[in-house]
Backbone atoms as SQL, in Angstrom:
CREATE TABLE atoms (id INTEGER PRIMARY KEY, chain TEXT, resi INTEGER, resn TEXT, atom TEXT, x REAL, y REAL, z REAL);
INSERT INTO atoms VALUES
  (1, 'A', 1, 'MET', 'N', -23.357, -26.781, 26.914),
  (2, 'A', 1, 'MET', 'CA', -23.945, -28.216, 26.740),
  (3, 'A', 1, 'MET', 'C', -25.282, -28.004, 26.290),
  (4, 'A', 2, 'THR', 'N', -25.492, -28.838, 25.074),
  (5, 'A', 2, 'THR', 'CA', -26.895, -29.100, 24.634),
  (6, 'A', 2, 'THR', 'C', -27.466, -30.620, 25.277),
  (7, 'A', 3, 'PRO', 'N', -29.018, -30.576, 25.388),
  (8, 'A', 3, 'PRO', 'CA', -29.434, -31.713, 25.771),
  (9, 'A', 3, 'PRO', 'C', -28.986, -32.864, 24.965),
  (10, 'A', 4, 'ASN', 'N', -28.719, -32.838, 23.828),
  (11, 'A', 4, 'ASN', 'CA', -28.438, -33.898, 22.887),
  (12, 'A', 4, 'ASN', 'C', -26.717, -34.257, 23.203),
  (13, 'A', 5, 'ASP', 'N', -26.043, -33.447, 23.701),
  (14, 'A', 5, 'ASP', 'CA', -24.679, -34.021, 23.920),
  (15, 'A', 5, 'ASP', 'C', -24.510, -35.244, 24.653),
  (16, 'A', 6, 'ASN', 'N', -25.134, -35.546, 25.741),
  (17, 'A', 6, 'ASN', 'CA', -24.953, -36.845, 26.165),
  (18, 'A', 6, 'ASN', 'C', -25.467, -38.006, 25.393),
  (19, 'A', 7, 'SER', 'N', -26.363, -37.792, 24.617),
  (20, 'A', 7, 'SER', 'CA', -26.943, -39.010, 23.757),
  (21, 'A', 7, 'SER', 'C', -25.705, -39.253, 22.680),
  (22, 'A', 8, 'ILE', 'N', -25.062, -38.022, 22.033),
  (23, 'A', 8, 'ILE', 'CA', -24.278, -38.079, 21.095),
  (24, 'A', 8, 'ILE', 'C', -22.910, -38.918, 21.633),
  (25, 'A', 9, 'LEU', 'N', -22.503, -38.421, 22.867),
  (26, 'A', 9, 'LEU', 'CA', -21.420, -38.948, 23.698),
  (27, 'A', 9, 'LEU', 'C', -21.370, -40.455, 23.839),
  (28, 'A', 10, 'ALA', 'N', -22.782, -40.919, 24.341),
  (29, 'A', 10, 'ALA', 'CA', -23.085, -42.311, 24.632),
  (30, 'A', 10, 'ALA', 'C', -22.873, -43.000, 23.149),
  (31, 'A', 11, 'SER', 'N', -23.331, -42.592, 22.108),
  (32, 'A', 11, 'SER', 'CA', -23.222, -43.187, 20.808),
  (33, 'A', 11, 'SER', 'C', -21.630, -43.327, 20.511),
  (34, 'A', 12, 'LEU', 'N', -20.795, -42.251, 20.741),
  (35, 'A', 12, 'LEU', 'CA', -19.453, -42.371, 20.659),
  (36, 'A', 12, 'LEU', 'C', -18.873, -43.392, 21.296),
  (37, 'A', 13, 'TYR', 'N', -19.294, -43.306, 22.722),
  (38, 'A', 13, 'TYR', 'CA', -18.615, -44.285, 23.773),
  (39, 'A', 13, 'TYR', 'C', -19.160, -45.925, 23.364),
  (40, 'A', 14, 'ASP', 'N', -19.991, -46.207, 22.681),
  (41, 'A', 14, 'ASP', 'CA', -20.563, -47.427, 21.989),
  (42, 'A', 14, 'ASP', 'C', -19.866, -47.935, 21.149),
  (43, 'A', 15, 'SER', 'N', -19.269, -46.929, 20.341),
  (44, 'A', 15, 'SER', 'CA', -18.242, -47.184, 19.167),
  (45, 'A', 15, 'SER', 'C', -17.009, -47.594, 19.602),
  (46, 'A', 16, 'ILE', 'N', -16.729, -47.630, 20.720),
  (47, 'A', 16, 'ILE', 'CA', -15.125, -47.886, 21.269),
  (48, 'A', 16, 'ILE', 'C', -15.323, -49.229, 21.904),
  (49, 'A', 17, 'PRO', 'N', -14.851, -50.378, 21.147),
  (50, 'A', 17, 'PRO', 'CA', -14.713, -51.545, 21.765),
  (51, 'A', 17, 'PRO', 'C', -14.474, -51.743, 23.074),
  (52, 'A', 18, 'ASP', 'N', -14.861, -52.553, 23.869),
  (53, 'A', 18, 'ASP', 'CA', -14.754, -52.766, 25.405),
  (54, 'A', 18, 'ASP', 'C', -13.457, -53.725, 25.432),
  (55, 'A', 19, 'THR', 'N', -12.324, -53.225, 26.041),
  (56, 'A', 19, 'THR', 'CA', -11.243, -54.048, 26.359),
  (57, 'A', 19, 'THR', 'C', -10.976, -54.080, 27.825),
  (58, 'A', 20, 'SER', 'N', -11.926, -53.934, 28.527),
  (59, 'A', 20, 'SER', 'CA', -11.692, -54.407, 29.965),
  (60, 'A', 20, 'SER', 'C', -11.335, -55.732, 30.459),
  (61, 'A', 21, 'SER', 'N', -11.593, -56.619, 29.590),
  (62, 'A', 21, 'SER', 'CA', -11.243, -58.054, 30.060),
  (63, 'A', 21, 'SER', 'C', -9.751, -58.189, 29.801),
  (64, 'A', 22, 'THR', 'N', -9.056, -57.412, 29.100),
  (65, 'A', 22, 'THR', 'CA', -7.406, -57.562, 29.027),
  (66, 'A', 22, 'THR', 'C', -7.027, -56.487, 29.871),
  (67, 'A', 23, 'CYS', 'N', -7.536, -55.651, 30.717),
  (68, 'A', 23, 'CYS', 'CA', -6.859, -54.557, 31.518),
  (69, 'A', 23, 'CYS', 'C', -6.614, -55.088, 32.752),
  (70, 'A', 24, 'GLU', 'N', -5.295, -54.756, 33.244),
  (71, 'A', 24, 'GLU', 'CA', -4.636, -55.257, 34.547),
  (72, 'A', 24, 'GLU', 'C', -5.198, -54.305, 35.508),
  (73, 'A', 25, 'LYS', 'N', -5.956, -53.260, 35.468),
  (74, 'A', 25, 'LYS', 'CA', -6.480, -52.499, 36.751),
  (75, 'A', 25, 'LYS', 'C', -5.389, -51.819, 37.319),
  (76, 'A', 26, 'CYS', 'N', -4.182, -51.509, 36.667),
  (77, 'A', 26, 'CYS', 'CA', -3.097, -50.920, 37.426),
  (78, 'A', 26, 'CYS', 'C', -3.282, -49.526, 37.560),
  (79, 'A', 27, 'SER', 'N', -4.023, -48.742, 36.869),
  (80, 'A', 27, 'SER', 'CA', -4.202, -47.385, 36.874),
  (81, 'A', 27, 'SER', 'C', -3.015, -46.671, 36.549),
  (82, 'A', 28, 'ASP', 'N', -2.074, -47.167, 35.838),
  (83, 'A', 28, 'ASP', 'CA', -1.104, -46.490, 35.110),
  (84, 'A', 28, 'ASP', 'C', -1.244, -45.209, 34.112),
  (85, 'A', 29, 'CYS', 'N', -2.473, -45.584, 33.401),
  (86, 'A', 29, 'CYS', 'CA', -2.899, -44.497, 32.229),
  (87, 'A', 29, 'CYS', 'C', -3.907, -43.535, 33.034),
  (88, 'A', 30, 'CYS', 'N', -4.121, -43.448, 34.363),
  (89, 'A', 30, 'CYS', 'CA', -4.793, -42.699, 34.857),
  (90, 'A', 30, 'CYS', 'C', -4.205, -41.381, 35.466),
  (91, 'A', 31, 'GLY', 'N', -3.585, -40.523, 34.404),
  (92, 'A', 31, 'GLY', 'CA', -2.886, -39.239, 34.626),
  (93, 'A', 31, 'GLY', 'C', -3.709, -38.256, 34.575),
  (94, 'A', 32, 'VAL', 'N', -3.167, -37.147, 33.735),
  (95, 'A', 32, 'VAL', 'CA', -4.075, -36.046, 33.348),
  (96, 'A', 32, 'VAL', 'C', -5.107, -36.450, 32.455),
  (97, 'A', 33, 'VAL', 'N', -6.329, -36.228, 32.435),
  (98, 'A', 33, 'VAL', 'CA', -7.338, -36.843, 31.485),
  (99, 'A', 33, 'VAL', 'C', -7.891, -35.572, 31.026),
  (100, 'A', 34, 'PRO', 'N', -8.128, -35.637, 29.842),
  (101, 'A', 34, 'PRO', 'CA', -8.966, -34.609, 29.102),
  (102, 'A', 34, 'PRO', 'C', -10.366, -34.744, 29.397),
  (103, 'A', 35, 'PHE', 'N', -11.162, -33.950, 29.426),
  (104, 'A', 35, 'PHE', 'CA', -12.621, -33.986, 29.303),
  (105, 'A', 35, 'PHE', 'C', -13.386, -32.923, 28.484),
  (106, 'A', 36, 'VAL', 'N', -14.518, -33.122, 28.077),
  (107, 'A', 36, 'VAL', 'CA', -15.182, -31.987, 27.205),
  (108, 'A', 36, 'VAL', 'C', -16.027, -31.578, 28.245),
  (109, 'A', 37, 'GLU', 'N', -16.697, -30.432, 28.352),
  (110, 'A', 37, 'GLU', 'CA', -17.493, -29.794, 29.204),
  (111, 'A', 37, 'GLU', 'C', -18.689, -30.621, 29.677),
  (112, 'A', 38, 'THR', 'N', -19.184, -31.421, 28.758),
  (113, 'A', 38, 'THR', 'CA', -20.331, -32.103, 29.122),
  (114, 'A', 38, 'THR', 'C', -20.016, -33.307, 29.924),
  (115, 'A', 39, 'GLU', 'N', -18.845, -33.799, 29.871),
  (116, 'A', 39, 'GLU', 'CA', -18.206, -34.802, 30.781),
  (117, 'A', 39, 'GLU', 'C', -17.783, -34.438, 31.993),
  (118, 'A', 40, 'ALA', 'N', -17.141, -33.224, 31.908),
  (119, 'A', 40, 'ALA', 'CA', -16.820, -32.575, 33.049),
  (120, 'A', 40, 'ALA', 'C', -17.991, -32.378, 34.349),
  (121, 'A', 41, 'SER', 'N', -19.151, -31.724, 33.667),
  (122, 'A', 41, 'SER', 'CA', -20.267, -31.601, 34.121),
  (123, 'A', 41, 'SER', 'C', -20.921, -32.776, 34.757),
  (124, 'A', 42, 'ASN', 'N', -21.063, -33.904, 33.978),
  (125, 'A', 42, 'ASN', 'CA', -21.307, -35.310, 34.404),
  (126, 'A', 42, 'ASN', 'C', -20.544, -35.743, 35.535),
  (127, 'A', 43, 'ALA', 'N', -19.436, -35.572, 35.523),
  (128, 'A', 43, 'ALA', 'CA', -18.444, -35.968, 36.489),
  (129, 'A', 43, 'ALA', 'C', -18.697, -35.213, 37.795),
  (130, 'A', 44, 'GLU', 'N', -19.079, -34.043, 37.639),
  (131, 'A', 44, 'GLU', 'CA', -19.270, -33.103, 38.877),
  (132, 'A', 44, 'GLU', 'C', -20.602, -33.316, 39.410),
  (133, 'A', 45, 'ALA', 'N', -21.641, -33.762, 38.681),
  (134, 'A', 45, 'ALA', 'CA', -22.865, -34.081, 39.222),
  (135, 'A', 45, 'ALA', 'C', -22.909, -35.629, 39.831),
  (136, 'A', 46, 'TRP', 'N', -22.011, -36.494, 39.478),
  (137, 'A', 46, 'TRP', 'CA', -21.793, -37.632, 39.928),
  (138, 'A', 46, 'TRP', 'C', -21.104, -37.673, 41.429),
  (139, 'A', 47, 'THR', 'N', -20.158, -36.728, 41.275),
  (140, 'A', 47, 'THR', 'CA', -18.963, -36.867, 42.479),
  (141, 'A', 47, 'THR', 'C', -19.034, -35.398, 43.543),
  (142, 'A', 48, 'GLY', 'N', -19.638, -34.467, 42.975),
  (143, 'A', 48, 'GLY', 'CA', -19.539, -33.051, 43.424),
  (144, 'A', 48, 'GLY', 'C', -18.430, -32.232, 43.446),
  (145, 'A', 49, 'LYS', 'N', -17.436, -32.849, 42.461),
  (146, 'A', 49, 'LYS', 'CA', -16.205, -32.357, 42.108),
  (147, 'A', 49, 'LYS', 'C', -15.856, -32.106, 40.769),
  (148, 'A', 50, 'ARG', 'N', -15.394, -31.071, 40.163),
  (149, 'A', 50, 'ARG', 'CA', -14.826, -30.846, 38.819),
  (150, 'A', 50, 'ARG', 'C', -13.720, -31.745, 38.592),
  (151, 'A', 51, 'PRO', 'N', -13.409, -32.106, 37.218),
  (152, 'A', 51, 'PRO', 'CA', -11.993, -32.864, 37.084),
  (153, 'A', 51, 'PRO', 'C', -10.890, -32.051, 37.759),
  (154, 'A', 52, 'HIS', 'N', -10.109, -32.882, 38.412),
  (155, 'A', 52, 'HIS', 'CA', -9.113, -32.220, 39.257),
  (156, 'A', 52, 'HIS', 'C', -7.865, -33.276, 39.060),
  (157, 'A', 53, 'LEU', 'N', -6.837, -32.930, 39.733),
  (158, 'A', 53, 'LEU', 'CA', -5.494, -33.878, 39.980),
  (159, 'A', 53, 'LEU', 'C', -5.343, -34.237, 41.338),
  (160, 'A', 54, 'ASN', 'N', -4.782, -35.500, 41.619),
  (161, 'A', 54, 'ASN', 'CA', -4.456, -35.851, 42.772),
  (162, 'A', 54, 'ASN', 'C', -2.913, -36.129, 42.779),
  (163, 'A', 55, 'GLY', 'N', -2.100, -35.158, 42.821),
  (164, 'A', 55, 'GLY', 'CA', -0.512, -35.533, 42.496),
  (165, 'A', 55, 'GLY', 'C', -0.595, -35.196, 41.167),
  (166, 'A', 56, 'ILE', 'N', -0.135, -36.456, 40.432),
  (167, 'A', 56, 'ILE', 'CA', -0.092, -36.309, 38.939),
  (168, 'A', 56, 'ILE', 'C', -1.018, -37.334, 38.400),
  (169, 'A', 57, 'SER', 'N', -1.981, -37.764, 39.145),
  (170, 'A', 57, 'SER', 'CA', -2.772, -38.728, 38.820),
  (171, 'A', 57, 'SER', 'C', -4.419, -38.053, 38.708),
  (172, 'A', 58, 'CYS', 'N', -5.287, -38.627, 38.062),
  (173, 'A', 58, 'CYS', 'CA', -6.581, -38.236, 37.985),
  (174, 'A', 58, 'CYS', 'C', -7.276, -38.173, 39.334),
  (175, 'A', 59, 'GLY', 'N', -7.848, -37.146, 39.415),
  (176, 'A', 59, 'GLY', 'CA', -8.356, -36.854, 40.846),
  (177, 'A', 59, 'GLY', 'C', -9.595, -37.850, 41.245),
  (178, 'A', 60, 'TYR', 'N', -10.010, -38.581, 40.319),
  (179, 'A', 60, 'TYR', 'CA', -11.348, -39.454, 40.503),
  (180, 'A', 60, 'TYR', 'C', -10.546, -40.950, 40.683),
  (181, 'A', 61, 'LEU', 'N', -9.473, -41.117, 40.921),
  (182, 'A', 61, 'LEU', 'CA', -8.581, -42.332, 41.154),
  (183, 'A', 61, 'LEU', 'C', -8.586, -42.470, 42.513),
  (184, 'A', 62, 'SER', 'N', -8.955, -43.597, 43.213),
  (185, 'A', 62, 'SER', 'CA', -9.070, -43.850, 44.646),
  (186, 'A', 62, 'SER', 'C', -8.479, -45.267, 44.825),
  (187, 'A', 63, 'ASP', 'N', -7.514, -45.555, 45.526),
  (188, 'A', 63, 'ASP', 'CA', -6.984, -46.750, 45.750),
  (189, 'A', 63, 'ASP', 'C', -6.959, -47.627, 44.428),
  (190, 'A', 64, 'HIS', 'N', -6.325, -47.033, 43.368),
  (191, 'A', 64, 'HIS', 'CA', -6.110, -47.792, 42.165),
  (192, 'A', 64, 'HIS', 'C', -7.600, -47.993, 41.367),
  (193, 'A', 65, 'LYS', 'N', -8.454, -47.376, 41.831),
  (194, 'A', 65, 'LYS', 'CA', -9.911, -47.836, 41.106),
  (195, 'A', 65, 'LYS', 'C', -10.639, -46.435, 40.630),
  (196, 'A', 66, 'CYS', 'N', -11.068, -46.353, 39.536),
  (197, 'A', 66, 'CYS', 'CA', -11.823, -45.309, 39.114),
  (198, 'A', 66, 'CYS', 'C', -13.060, -44.858, 39.588),
  (199, 'A', 67, 'THR', 'N', -13.320, -43.911, 40.169),
  (200, 'A', 67, 'THR', 'CA', -14.766, -43.596, 40.903),
  (201, 'A', 67, 'THR', 'C', -15.742, -43.085, 40.247),
  (202, 'A', 68, 'ILE', 'N', -15.354, -42.960, 38.750),
  (203, 'A', 68, 'ILE', 'CA', -16.398, -42.516, 37.844),
  (204, 'A', 68, 'ILE', 'C', -16.404, -43.600, 36.849),
  (205, 'A', 69, 'TYR', 'N', -15.761, -44.669, 36.848),
  (206, 'A', 69, 'TYR', 'CA', -15.821, -45.741, 35.825),
  (207, 'A', 69, 'TYR', 'C', -16.945, -45.835, 35.035),
  (208, 'A', 70, 'GLU', 'N', -18.339, -45.758, 35.598),
  (209, 'A', 70, 'GLU', 'CA', -19.500, -46.011, 34.797),
  (210, 'A', 70, 'GLU', 'C', -19.523, -44.616, 33.854),
  (211, 'A', 71, 'ILE', 'N', -19.223, -43.624, 34.189),
  (212, 'A', 71, 'ILE', 'CA', -19.431, -42.444, 33.184),
  (213, 'A', 71, 'ILE', 'C', -18.114, -41.847, 32.779),
  (214, 'A', 72, 'ARG', 'N', -16.922, -42.505, 32.899),
  (215, 'A', 72, 'ARG', 'CA', -15.699, -42.021, 32.570),
  (216, 'A', 72, 'ARG', 'C', -15.488, -41.542, 31.208),
  (217, 'A', 73, 'PRO', 'N', -14.783, -40.644, 31.071),
  (218, 'A', 73, 'PRO', 'CA', -14.754, -39.684, 29.581),
  (219, 'A', 73, 'PRO', 'C', -14.288, -40.695, 28.284),
  (220, 'A', 74, 'PHE', 'N', -14.551, -40.034, 27.400),
  (221, 'A', 74, 'PHE', 'CA', -13.960, -40.553, 25.906),
  (222, 'A', 74, 'PHE', 'C', -12.649, -41.054, 25.933),
  (223, 'A', 75, 'MET', 'N', -11.655, -40.345, 26.548),
  (224, 'A', 75, 'MET', 'CA', -10.207, -40.615, 26.381),
  (225, 'A', 75, 'MET', 'C', -9.728, -41.845, 27.249),
  (226, 'A', 76, 'CYS', 'N', -10.577, -41.815, 28.254),
  (227, 'A', 76, 'CYS', 'CA', -10.403, -43.231, 29.176),
  (228, 'A', 76, 'CYS', 'C', -10.722, -44.378, 28.499),
  (229, 'A', 77, 'ARG', 'N', -11.949, -44.261, 27.860),
  (230, 'A', 77, 'ARG', 'CA', -12.629, -45.440, 27.156),
  (231, 'A', 77, 'ARG', 'C', -11.739, -45.910, 25.956),
  (232, 'A', 78, 'LEU', 'N', -11.138, -44.982, 25.384),
  (233, 'A', 78, 'LEU', 'CA', -10.231, -45.060, 24.094),
  (234, 'A', 78, 'LEU', 'C', -8.987, -45.749, 24.466),
  (235, 'A', 79, 'MET', 'N', -8.332, -45.478, 25.911),
  (236, 'A', 79, 'MET', 'CA', -7.288, -46.030, 26.275),
  (237, 'A', 79, 'MET', 'C', -7.124, -47.581, 26.091),
  (238, 'A', 80, 'GLY', 'N', -6.298, -48.061, 25.404),
  (239, 'A', 80, 'GLY', 'CA', -6.123, -49.502, 25.182),
  (240, 'A', 80, 'GLY', 'C', -6.902, -50.295, 23.993),
  (241, 'A', 81, 'ALA', 'N', -7.989, -49.424, 23.371),
  (242, 'A', 81, 'ALA', 'CA', -8.735, -49.836, 22.254),
  (243, 'A', 81, 'ALA', 'C', -8.182, -49.365, 21.032),
  (244, 'A', 82, 'ALA', 'N', -7.303, -48.500, 21.014),
  (245, 'A', 82, 'ALA', 'CA', -6.687, -47.778, 19.788),
  (246, 'A', 82, 'ALA', 'C', -5.164, -47.783, 19.805),
  (247, 'A', 83, 'ASP', 'N', -4.383, -47.854, 18.619),
  (248, 'A', 83, 'ASP', 'CA', -3.010, -48.217, 18.623),
  (249, 'A', 83, 'ASP', 'C', -2.452, -46.589, 18.993),
  (250, 'A', 84, 'ILE', 'N', -3.299, -45.569, 18.758),
  (251, 'A', 84, 'ILE', 'CA', -2.849, -44.227, 19.083),
  (252, 'A', 84, 'ILE', 'C', -2.655, -43.754, 20.490),
  (253, 'A', 85, 'ILE', 'N', -3.533, -44.576, 21.382),
  (254, 'A', 85, 'ILE', 'CA', -3.419, -44.397, 22.827),
  (255, 'A', 85, 'ILE', 'C', -3.590, -45.760, 23.407),
  (256, 'A', 86, 'GLN', 'N', -2.423, -46.612, 23.309),
  (257, 'A', 86, 'GLN', 'CA', -2.290, -47.797, 23.711),
  (258, 'A', 86, 'GLN', 'C', -1.652, -48.147, 25.082),
  (259, 'A', 87, 'CYS', 'N', -2.246, -49.063, 25.929),
  (260, 'A', 87, 'CYS', 'CA', -1.552, -49.345, 27.282),
  (261, 'A', 87, 'CYS', 'C', -0.202, -49.901, 27.093),
  (262, 'A', 88, 'GLU', 'N', 0.815, -49.456, 27.627),
  (263, 'A', 88, 'GLU', 'CA', 2.218, -49.854, 27.488),
  (264, 'A', 88, 'GLU', 'C', 2.145, -51.386, 28.025),
  (265, 'A', 89, 'LYS', 'N', 1.384, -51.756, 29.001),
  (266, 'A', 89, 'LYS', 'CA', 1.642, -53.395, 29.413),
  (267, 'A', 89, 'LYS', 'C', 1.073, -54.197, 28.610),
  (268, 'A', 90, 'LYS', 'N', -0.114, -53.708, 27.766),
  (269, 'A', 90, 'LYS', 'CA', -0.895, -54.558, 26.826),
  (270, 'A', 90, 'LYS', 'C', 0.146, -54.643, 25.724),
  (271, 'A', 91, 'ARG', 'N', 0.728, -53.624, 25.275),
  (272, 'A', 91, 'ARG', 'CA', 1.787, -53.656, 24.200),
  (273, 'A', 91, 'ARG', 'C', 2.839, -54.481, 24.341),
  (274, 'A', 92, 'LYS', 'N', 3.404, -54.410, 25.578),
  (275, 'A', 92, 'LYS', 'CA', 4.530, -55.288, 25.805),
  (276, 'A', 92, 'LYS', 'C', 4.165, -56.795, 25.915),
  (277, 'A', 93, 'ASN', 'N', 2.857, -57.018, 26.426),
  (278, 'A', 93, 'ASN', 'CA', 2.177, -58.348, 26.308),
  (279, 'A', 93, 'ASN', 'C', 1.744, -58.905, 24.988),
  (280, 'A', 94, 'GLY', 'N', 1.944, -58.044, 23.998),
  (281, 'A', 94, 'GLY', 'CA', 1.565, -58.513, 22.752),
  (282, 'A', 94, 'GLY', 'C', 0.030, -58.307, 22.447),
  (283, 'A', 95, 'CYS', 'N', -0.674, -57.646, 22.944),
  (284, 'A', 95, 'CYS', 'CA', -2.150, -57.468, 22.828),
  (285, 'A', 95, 'CYS', 'C', -2.134, -56.263, 21.609),
  (286, 'A', 96, 'ASN', 'N', -3.037, -56.452, 20.655),
  (287, 'A', 96, 'ASN', 'CA', -3.241, -55.689, 19.614),
  (288, 'A', 96, 'ASN', 'C', -4.749, -54.944, 19.580),
  (289, 'A', 97, 'PRO', 'N', -4.534, -53.588, 19.870),
  (290, 'A', 97, 'PRO', 'CA', -5.749, -52.852, 19.928),
  (291, 'A', 97, 'PRO', 'C', -6.973, -53.053, 18.902),
  (292, 'A', 98, 'PRO', 'N', -7.866, -53.163, 19.278),
  (293, 'A', 98, 'PRO', 'CA', -9.054, -53.493, 18.025),
  (294, 'A', 98, 'PRO', 'C', -9.116, -52.456, 17.111),
  (295, 'A', 99, 'LEU', 'N', -9.058, -51.205, 17.269),
  (296, 'A', 99, 'LEU', 'CA', -9.286, -49.967, 16.556),
  (297, 'A', 99, 'LEU', 'C', -7.853, -49.576, 15.908),
  (298, 'A', 100, 'THR', 'N', -7.990, -49.364, 14.527),
  (299, 'A', 100, 'THR', 'CA', -6.690, -48.822, 13.794),
  (300, 'A', 100, 'THR', 'C', -6.553, -47.501, 14.222),
  (301, 'A', 101, 'ARG', 'N', -5.691, -46.856, 13.650),
  (302, 'A', 101, 'ARG', 'CA', -5.107, -45.262, 13.884),
  (303, 'A', 101, 'ARG', 'C', -6.466, -44.434, 13.255),
  (304, 'A', 102, 'GLU', 'N', -6.659, -44.948, 12.064),
  (305, 'A', 102, 'GLU', 'CA', -7.627, -44.292, 11.228),
  (306, 'A', 102, 'GLU', 'C', -8.977, -44.136, 11.975),
  (307, 'A', 103, 'GLN', 'N', -9.408, -45.428, 12.285),
  (308, 'A', 103, 'GLN', 'CA', -10.615, -45.266, 13.011),
  (309, 'A', 103, 'GLN', 'C', -10.744, -44.575, 14.175),
  (310, 'A', 104, 'ALA', 'N', -9.705, -44.533, 15.050),
  (311, 'A', 104, 'ALA', 'CA', -9.681, -43.858, 16.379),
  (312, 'A', 104, 'ALA', 'C', -9.589, -42.354, 16.002),
  (313, 'A', 105, 'SER', 'N', -8.736, -41.889, 14.889),
  (314, 'A', 105, 'SER', 'CA', -8.633, -40.566, 14.729),
  (315, 'A', 105, 'SER', 'C', -10.318, -40.087, 14.219),
  (316, 'A', 106, 'HIS', 'N', -10.853, -40.873, 13.413),
  (317, 'A', 106, 'HIS', 'CA', -12.192, -40.520, 13.065),
  (318, 'A', 106, 'HIS', 'C', -13.149, -40.274, 14.232),
  (319, 'A', 107, 'LEU', 'N', -13.160, -41.244, 15.409),
  (320, 'A', 107, 'LEU', 'CA', -13.858, -41.116, 16.543),
  (321, 'A', 107, 'LEU', 'C', -13.437, -39.658, 17.301),
  (322, 'A', 108, 'VAL', 'N', -12.105, -39.387, 17.321),
  (323, 'A', 108, 'VAL', 'CA', -11.534, -38.265, 18.184),
  (324, 'A', 108, 'VAL', 'C', -12.133, -37.097, 17.462),
  (325, 'A', 109, 'LYS', 'N', -12.242, -37.100, 16.123),
  (326, 'A', 109, 'LYS', 'CA', -12.782, -35.865, 15.328),
  (327, 'A', 109, 'LYS', 'C', -14.232, -35.618, 15.670),
  (328, 'A', 110, 'MET', 'N', -14.952, -36.813, 15.903),
  (329, 'A', 110, 'MET', 'CA', -16.351, -36.557, 16.079),
  (330, 'A', 110, 'MET', 'C', -16.321, -36.018, 17.580),
  (331, 'A', 111, 'TYR', 'N', -15.613, -36.660, 18.487),
  (332, 'A', 111, 'TYR', 'CA', -15.702, -36.297, 19.833),
  (333, 'A', 111, 'TYR', 'C', -15.430, -34.782, 19.873),
  (334, 'A', 112, 'ARG', 'N', -14.363, -34.214, 19.172),
  (335, 'A', 112, 'ARG', 'CA', -14.038, -32.879, 19.722),
  (336, 'A', 112, 'ARG', 'C', -14.967, -31.946, 19.015),
  (337, 'A', 113, 'GLN', 'N', -16.094, -32.311, 18.210),
  (338, 'A', 113, 'GLN', 'CA', -17.176, -31.658, 17.777),
  (339, 'A', 113, 'GLN', 'C', -18.358, -31.618, 18.628),
  (340, 'A', 114, 'VAL', 'N', -18.443, -32.313, 19.768),
  (341, 'A', 114, 'VAL', 'CA', -19.468, -32.403, 20.640),
  (342, 'A', 114, 'VAL', 'C', -19.222, -32.128, 22.032),
  (343, 'A', 115, 'GLY', 'N', -19.896, -31.751, 22.899),
  (344, 'A', 115, 'GLY', 'CA', -19.677, -31.842, 24.282),
  (345, 'A', 115, 'GLY', 'C', -19.040, -30.329, 24.990),
  (346, 'A', 116, 'GLY', 'N', -19.004, -29.393, 24.036),
  (347, 'A', 116, 'GLY', 'CA', -18.367, -28.087, 24.298),
  (348, 'A', 116, 'GLY', 'C', -16.941, -28.151, 24.374),
  (349, 'A', 117, 'PRO', 'N', -16.294, -27.280, 24.808),
  (350, 'A', 117, 'PRO', 'CA', -14.731, -27.073, 24.987),
  (351, 'A', 117, 'PRO', 'C', -14.016, -28.084, 25.875),
  (352, 'A', 118, 'MET', 'N', -12.782, -28.462, 25.374),
  (353, 'A', 118, 'MET', 'CA', -11.916, -29.437, 26.122),
  (354, 'A', 118, 'MET', 'C', -11.818, -28.737, 27.626),
  (355, 'A', 119, 'VAL', 'N', -11.848, -29.507, 28.752),
  (356, 'A', 119, 'VAL', 'CA', -11.590, -29.139, 29.931),
  (357, 'A', 119, 'VAL', 'C', -10.115, -29.937, 30.354),
  (358, 'A', 120, 'PHE', 'N', -9.402, -29.307, 30.921),
  (359, 'A', 120, 'PHE', 'CA', -8.030, -29.696, 31.463),
  (360, 'A', 120, 'PHE', 'C', -7.921, -29.103, 32.907),
  (361, 'A', 121, 'PRO', 'N', -7.233, -29.885, 33.772),
  (362, 'A', 121, 'PRO', 'CA', -6.924, -29.214, 34.947),
  (363, 'A', 121, 'PRO', 'C', -5.779, -28.253, 34.543),
  (364, 'A', 122, 'THR', 'N', -5.998, -26.843, 35.115),
  (365, 'A', 122, 'THR', 'CA', -4.939, -25.954, 34.715),
  (366, 'A', 122, 'THR', 'C', -3.478, -26.227, 35.046),
  (367, 'A', 123, 'LEU', 'N', -2.545, -25.641, 34.360),
  (368, 'A', 123, 'LEU', 'CA', -1.054, -25.809, 34.607),
  (369, 'A', 123, 'LEU', 'C', -0.720, -25.556, 36.005),
  (370, 'A', 124, 'ASP', 'N', -1.507, -24.411, 36.428),
  (371, 'A', 124, 'ASP', 'CA', -1.193, -24.004, 38.046),
  (372, 'A', 124, 'ASP', 'C', -1.810, -25.262, 38.964),
  (373, 'A', 125, 'ASP', 'N', -2.909, -25.843, 38.721),
  (374, 'A', 125, 'ASP', 'CA', -3.300, -26.938, 39.354),
  (375, 'A', 125, 'ASP', 'C', -2.458, -28.104, 39.389),
  (376, 'A', 126, 'PHE', 'N', -1.900, -28.433, 38.033),
  (377, 'A', 126, 'PHE', 'CA', -0.779, -29.655, 37.811),
  (378, 'A', 126, 'PHE', 'C', 0.497, -29.288, 38.771),
  (379, 'A', 127, 'ILE', 'N', 0.937, -27.914, 38.745),
  (380, 'A', 127, 'ILE', 'CA', 2.175, -27.866, 39.576),
  (381, 'A', 127, 'ILE', 'C', 1.950, -27.847, 40.816),
  (382, 'A', 128, 'GLN', 'N', 0.615, -27.233, 41.388),
  (383, 'A', 128, 'GLN', 'CA', 0.346, -27.328, 42.913),
  (384, 'A', 128, 'GLN', 'C', 0.300, -28.741, 43.245),
  (385, 'A', 129, 'ALA', 'N', -0.287, -29.588, 42.524),
  (386, 'A', 129, 'ALA', 'CA', -0.517, -30.988, 42.997),
  (387, 'A', 129, 'ALA', 'C', 0.746, -31.844, 42.941),
  (388, 'A', 130, 'ALA', 'N', 1.499, -31.751, 42.034),
  (389, 'A', 130, 'ALA', 'CA', 2.776, -32.207, 41.973),
  (390, 'A', 130, 'ALA', 'C', 3.671, -31.993, 43.012),
  (391, 'A', 131, 'LYS', 'N', 3.476, -30.828, 43.792),
  (392, 'A', 131, 'LYS', 'CA', 4.301, -30.407, 45.037),
  (393, 'A', 131, 'LYS', 'C', 3.830, -31.127, 46.106),
  (394, 'A', 132, 'THR', 'N', 2.687, -31.667, 46.205),
  (395, 'A', 132, 'THR', 'CA', 2.192, -32.466, 47.463),
  (396, 'A', 132, 'THR', 'C', 2.546, -33.848, 47.551);
């Protein structure tokens, strides 16, 4: 992680249109969420926990609410804002995402170049959590 990673991520986050006004806050999209290392470190500093799973849901989900919403990772911000990662409920209700596939793909490419390696819960973590 470089000191500049957070500012670059903040700029990328600002490039994603806010679609929260059309979000039903159902948490259906809060499953296995990828983080880059900078985002994982930020989440750990915020909560004291590394990214993890709670069953098959994101470990930062509590009572259908995101406990790291203010610092949520790029992929959570992109959900519903791009047709490549569109909310099924919004799609069924006829909501069109503001970002085209090309725009979203460009942002994802930029995202993959900053913040360190991708961090996923391990497959073992996923299997263990699914058993509980």
